[in-house]
PLY file of the C-alpha trace (Angstrom):
ply
format ascii 1.0
element vertex 86
property float x
property float y
property float z
element edge 85
property int vertex1
property int vertex2
end_header
-0.30 0.03 0.08
2.87 2.63 0.79
4.41 1.74 -2.78
1.15 3.09 -4.14
0.89 6.35 -2.39
4.44 6.91 -2.83
3.84 6.18 -6.46
1.00 8.26 -6.66
2.72 11.56 -4.70
6.02 10.91 -7.39
3.40 11.56 -10.49
1.56 14.45 -8.79
4.95 16.36 -8.20
6.17 15.09 -12.00
3.01 16.82 -12.92
3.74 19.76 -11.32
6.91 20.37 -11.79
6.01 20.25 -15.64
3.25 22.58 -14.93
5.29 24.79 -13.07
8.90 25.07 -15.22
6.97 24.23 -18.46
3.72 25.07 -19.28
3.54 28.30 -16.76
6.44 30.20 -18.28
5.23 29.43 -22.17
1.45 31.04 -21.34
3.53 34.04 -19.60
5.54 34.78 -22.53
2.92 34.64 -24.58
0.81 37.21 -22.23
3.56 39.54 -22.30
4.23 39.89 -25.86
0.57 40.32 -25.94
0.12 42.92 -23.09
2.94 44.91 -24.30
1.47 46.38 -27.39
3.48 44.16 -29.91
1.76 42.44 -32.33
2.49 38.76 -33.33
3.46 39.60 -36.23
6.29 42.10 -35.05
6.96 39.86 -32.35
7.53 36.99 -34.85
9.93 39.22 -37.10
12.05 40.25 -34.22
12.38 36.81 -33.92
12.93 35.85 -37.34
15.78 39.15 -37.77
17.44 37.47 -34.32
17.76 33.97 -36.05
19.35 35.34 -39.08
21.88 37.24 -36.92
22.48 34.32 -35.29
22.68 32.56 -38.47
25.05 34.69 -40.23
27.91 34.69 -36.96
27.42 30.83 -37.24
28.28 30.72 -40.82
31.22 32.93 -40.41
32.49 31.21 -37.88
32.52 28.34 -39.77
34.29 30.13 -42.59
36.55 31.28 -40.16
37.45 27.38 -38.76
37.76 26.19 -41.93
40.04 28.66 -43.11
42.16 28.00 -39.66
42.11 24.41 -40.83
43.20 24.93 -44.17
46.12 26.53 -42.82
46.87 23.89 -40.12
46.92 21.47 -42.59
48.81 23.19 -45.29
45.99 22.90 -47.87
45.72 26.63 -48.78
45.32 27.14 -52.59
48.03 28.99 -54.79
47.33 31.72 -56.00
49.32 32.68 -59.22
51.32 35.91 -58.89
50.03 38.89 -60.86
51.58 39.48 -64.06
54.36 41.68 -63.18
54.27 44.91 -65.81
57.53 45.90 -67.74
0 1
1 2
2 3
3 4
4 5
5 6
6 7
7 8
8 9
9 10
10 11
11 12
12 13
13 14
14 15
15 16
16 17
17 18
18 19
19 20
20 21
21 22
22 23
23 24
24 25
25 26
26 27
27 28
28 29
29 30
30 31
31 32
32 33
33 34
34 35
35 36
36 37
37 38
38 39
39 40
40 41
41 42
42 43
43 44
44 45
45 46
46 47
47 48
48 49
49 50
50 51
51 52
52 53
53 54
54 55
55 56
56 57
57 58
58 59
59 60
60 61
61 62
62 63
63 64
64 65
65 66
66 67
67 68
68 69
69 70
70 71
71 72
72 73
73 74
74 75
75 76
76 77
77 78
78 79
79 80
80 81
81 82
82 83
83 84
84 85
């Protein structure tokens, strides 16, 4: 009998934790966005702009890491020297 009560208590605790740490903050996030006078389109646009900025930063970081790797491994493409004017 005590194991049944323990299992029920663990289930109730898990449901309560899910509500307080997942569901409730999610609902507050939506309410805060709409309550501040921001429309859903403006909020989505700001999110898209932020994602675009982060994506550009990550692409630049990947480019830099690839360039460093090419330098470290000696695979730097050699360009021919510019023609000399004589």
